[in-house]
C-alpha positions in Angstrom: 0.0 0.0 0.0 1.3 3.4 -1.0 1.1 5.7 2.1 1.3 8.9 0.0 -1.7 7.7 -2.0 -3.6 6.9 1.2 -2.9 10.4 2.5 -3.9 12.0 -0.8 -7.2 10.1 -0.8 -7.9 11.1 2.7 -7.0 14.8 1.9 -9.5 14.6 -1.0 -12.2 13.1 1.2 -11.7 15.8 3.8 -11.9 18.5 1.1 -15.1 17.0 -0.3 -16.8 17.0 3.2 -15.4 20.3 4.5 -18.4 22.4 3.5 -21.0 19.7 4.0 -23.7 19.3 6.5 -22.3 19.5 10.1 -25.0 17.1 11.3 -23.9 14.4 8.9 -20.1 14.9 8.6 -17.5 15.2 11.4 -15.2 17.1 9.0 -18.0 19.6 8.2 -18.7 20.0 11.9 -15.1 20.7 12.7 -14.8 23.2 9.9 -18.0 24.9 11.0 -16.6 25.3 14.5 -13.6 27.1 13.0 -9.8 27.2 13.3 -9.5 27.3 17.1 -11.5 24.1 17.5 -9.6 22.3 14.7 -6.3 23.4 16.3 -7.5 22.3 19.7 -8.3 18.8 18.3 -4.8 18.6 16.7 -3.3 19.4 20.1 -5.5 16.9 21.9 -4.5 14.2 19.4 -0.9 15.1 19.7 -1.0 14.7 23.5 -2.8 11.4 23.2 -0.2 10.2 20.8 2.6 11.1 23.2 0.8 9.4 26.1 0.3 6.2 24.0 4.0 6.2 23.0 5.1 6.7 26.6 2.8 3.9 27.7 4.5 1.6 25.2 1.2 0.6 23.8 1.9 0.0 20.1 -1.7 -0.6 19.1 -2.9 2.6 20.9 0.0 4.5 19.4 -1.0 3.5 15.9 -4.6 4.6 16.5 -3.7 7.9 18.1 -1.1 8.6 15.3 -3.9 8.0 12.7 -6.2 10.4 14.6 -3.4 13.0 14.8 -2.7 12.7 11.0 -6.4 12.9 10.2 -6.9 16.1 12.3 -3.7 17.6 10.9 -5.1 17.1 7.4 -8.3 18.8 8.5 -6.3 21.7 9.8 -4.2 22.0 6.7 -7.3 21.9 4.5 -9.1 24.5 6.6 -6.1 26.8 6.1 -5.8 26.1 2.4 -2.5 24.3 2.7 -2.2 21.3 0.4 -0.6 18.1 1.6 1.7 18.4 -1.4 3.1 21.6 0.0 4.1 19.8 3.2 5.5 16.9 1.3 7.5 19.3 -0.9 8.9 20.9 2.2 9.9 17.4 3.6 11.5 16.7 0.2 13.5 19.9 0.4 14.7 19.0 3.8 15.7 15.4 2.9 19.4 14.8 3.3 19.9 17.9 5.5 21.0 17.5 9.0 18.2 18.5 11.3 20.6 20.6 13.3 21.8 22.4 10.1 18.2 22.8 8.8 17.0 24.4 12.0 20.0 26.7 12.2 19.3 27.9 8.6 15.7 28.8 9.6 16.9 31.2 12.3 19.2 33.2 10.0 
């Protein structure tokens, strides 16, 4: 299974539901509630992912990481940022030392 294709399909599904009926779509409900609620959900899922990792529960970690990625894609879509833009940034950073890349951002 191609993970990039999975994420692209999920991004398309999220986009197709963003403006839908909040009573029938969780994505539409989140978008209707606005940026602050979506950002809050990303934060909650990030914390739950960390807790699962620290607990050493692999199955829980997988589930929480999936929730985090889903909510991150909702956030990106709400802000008009394409997954491709994020992937392009990761491609740009590939092969760079994380320390060097971070130092270059602060200059």
